[in-house]
C-alpha positions as CSV (number, residue, x, y, z in Angstrom):
1,X,37.1,-5.6,42.6
2,X,34.0,-6.9,44.4
3,X,30.7,-6.1,42.8
4,X,27.5,-5.9,44.9
5,X,24.5,-7.9,43.8
6,X,22.7,-4.6,43.2
7,X,25.5,-3.4,40.8
8,X,25.3,-6.7,38.9
9,X,21.5,-6.4,38.6
10,X,21.8,-2.8,37.3
11,X,24.4,-3.8,34.8
12,X,22.4,-6.8,33.6
13,X,19.2,-4.7,33.4
14,X,21.0,-2.1,31.3
15,X,22.4,-4.7,29.0
16,X,19.0,-6.3,28.6
17,X,17.5,-2.9,27.6
18,X,20.3,-2.2,25.1
19,X,19.8,-5.7,23.6
20,X,16.0,-5.3,23.4
21,X,16.4,-1.9,21.6
22,X,18.9,-3.5,19.2
23,X,16.6,-6.4,18.4
24,X,13.7,-4.1,17.9
25,X,15.7,-2.0,15.4
26,X,16.8,-5.1,13.5
27,X,13.2,-6.5,13.4
28,X,11.4,-3.2,12.7
29,X,14.0,-1.3,10.9
30,X,15.0,2.2,11.8
31,X,12.4,4.9,12.0
32,X,13.3,6.4,8.6
33,X,12.9,3.0,6.9
34,X,9.6,2.4,8.7
35,X,8.3,5.8,7.5
36,X,9.4,4.9,3.9
37,X,7.6,1.5,4.2
38,X,4.4,3.2,5.4
39,X,4.5,5.7,2.5
40,X,5.2,2.9,0.0
41,X,2.2,1.0,1.4
42,X,0.1,4.1,0.8
43,X,1.4,4.4,-2.7
44,X,0.5,0.7,-3.4
45,X,-2.9,1.3,-1.8
46,X,-3.5,4.4,-3.9
47,X,-2.7,2.3,-7.1
48,X,-5.1,-0.3,-5.9
49,X,-7.7,2.4,-5.5
50,X,-7.0,3.7,-9.0
51,X,-7.4,0.2,-10.3
52,X,-10.7,-0.3,-8.6
53,X,-11.9,3.1,-9.9
54,X,-10.8,2.2,-13.4
55,X,-12.8,-1.0,-13.3
56,X,-15.9,0.8,-12.1
57,X,-15.4,3.4,-14.8
58,X,-15.1,0.6,-17.4
59,X,-18.3,-1.0,-16.1
60,X,-20.2,2.4,-16.3
61,X,-18.9,3.6,-19.6
62,X,-17.6,0.5,-21.5
63,X,-14.2,2.1,-21.9
64,X,-11.2,3.1,-19.8
65,X,-10.7,6.6,-18.6
66,X,-8.4,8.6,-20.8
67,X,-6.6,10.0,-17.8
68,X,-6.6,10.1,-14.0
69,X,-8.4,13.4,-14.3
70,X,-11.4,11.4,-15.7
71,X,-11.5,9.3,-12.6
72,X,-11.3,12.3,-10.3
73,X,-14.2,13.8,-12.2
74,X,-16.3,10.6,-12.1
75,X,-19.3,11.0,-9.6
76,X,-19.2,8.7,-6.6
77,X,-15.5,8.0,-6.9
78,X,-12.8,9.2,-4.4
79,X,-9.3,8.4,-5.7
80,X,-5.9,9.5,-4.5
81,X,-4.1,10.3,-7.8
82,X,-1.0,12.1,-6.3
83,X,2.1,10.8,-4.6
84,X,1.9,11.5,-0.8
85,X,5.4,13.0,-0.7
86,X,6.1,14.6,-4.1
87,X,2.5,15.5,-5.0
88,X,3.2,14.3,-8.5
89,X,0.4,12.6,-10.3
90,X,0.8,8.8,-10.4
91,X,1.4,7.3,-13.8
92,X,-1.6,6.0,-15.8
93,X,-1.9,4.9,-19.4
94,X,-4.8,3.2,-21.1
95,X,-3.6,0.4,-23.4
96,X,-6.0,-1.8,-25.4
97,X,-8.7,-4.4,-24.8
98,X,-9.5,-3.1,-21.3
99,X,-5.8,-3.2,-20.3
100,X,-4.1,-0.2,-18.6
101,X,-1.0,0.6,-16.6
102,X,-0.6,2.3,-13.3
103,X,2.8,3.5,-12.1
104,X,4.4,4.9,-8.9
105,X,7.9,5.6,-7.7
106,X,8.6,3.6,-4.5
107,X,11.3,4.3,-2.0
108,X,12.2,0.7,-1.3
109,X,11.5,-2.9,-2.3
110,X,8.4,-4.4,-0.8
111,X,9.1,-7.0,1.9
112,X,7.2,-9.7,0.1
113,X,3.6,-10.8,-0.4
114,X,1.2,-8.2,0.8
115,X,-1.4,-10.6,2.2
116,X,-3.9,-8.7,4.4
117,X,-1.7,-5.7,5.0
118,X,-2.6,-2.0,5.3
119,X,-2.5,-1.8,1.4
120,X,-5.5,-4.1,1.1
121,X,-7.2,-2.9,4.3
122,X,-7.2,0.8,3.3
123,X,-8.0,0.4,-0.4
124,X,-10.7,-2.2,0.2
125,X,-12.4,-0.2,2.8
126,X,-13.5,2.2,0.1
127,X,-14.5,-0.5,-2.5
128,X,-16.3,-2.7,-0.1
129,X,-17.9,-0.2,2.3
130,X,-21.7,-0.5,2.5
131,X,-22.2,3.0,1.1
132,X,-19.8,2.4,-1.8
133,X,-21.0,1.6,-5.4
134,X,-19.2,-1.7,-5.0
135,X,-20.3,-2.2,-1.4
136,X,-20.2,-5.8,-0.5
137,X,-19.6,-5.7,3.3
138,X,-16.5,-7.8,3.1
139,X,-14.5,-7.8,6.3
140,X,-11.3,-9.5,5.1
141,X,-10.0,-7.9,1.9
142,X,-7.4,-10.7,1.5
143,X,-10.1,-13.2,1.4
144,X,-12.1,-11.1,-1.0
145,X,-9.1,-10.6,-3.3
146,X,-6.8,-13.7,-3.0
147,X,-5.1,-12.8,-6.2
148,X,-3.9,-9.5,-4.7
149,X,-1.5,-11.1,-2.3
150,X,1.5,-10.6,-4.6
151,X,0.0,-8.1,-7.1
152,X,1.4,-5.0,-5.5
153,X,4.9,-6.4,-4.6
154,X,7.4,-4.0,-6.0
155,X,11.1,-3.0,-6.3
156,X,12.4,0.4,-5.5
157,X,12.2,3.2,-8.0
158,X,9.5,3.7,-10.7
159,X,7.4,0.6,-11.0
160,X,4.4,0.0,-13.3
161,X,1.7,-2.6,-13.0
162,X,-0.3,-3.7,-16.0
163,X,-4.0,-4.3,-15.1
164,X,-7.2,-5.4,-16.9
165,X,-10.5,-3.7,-16.2
166,X,-13.2,-6.2,-15.1
């Protein structure tokens, strides 16, 4: 069988496309996994927003909110308190000495340190915006919060994070 150069080029091009799609799926994960990752990022961002709001509540009132409903009712705060897929309220529990716990159910384990990922970008846009009560005009949330790089790393299933109001 004698293959023409055109046939060889078409075959090679097809193989390259298949290989590129395969590599992309390996590197990026399948669409369902990517969707779960984005939703988990939102959950972590929501918990970060709750933590920022709890700290502001602490600064204003000298105590922690009794429930997430107290944060929702607080003037000037905008907090996502419900899971984006189940609409269930995130977990929150005031402990003692300014400590509290926030919880969410994650679809998958986080990939590693969060760094300056969408989690920090989204949640810090609210707390550092110029019109916000905490407005500082910070452009790089990871630089503003270096300790948060690993703070929201999580496993799959229900995960709780113990925090301290500041």
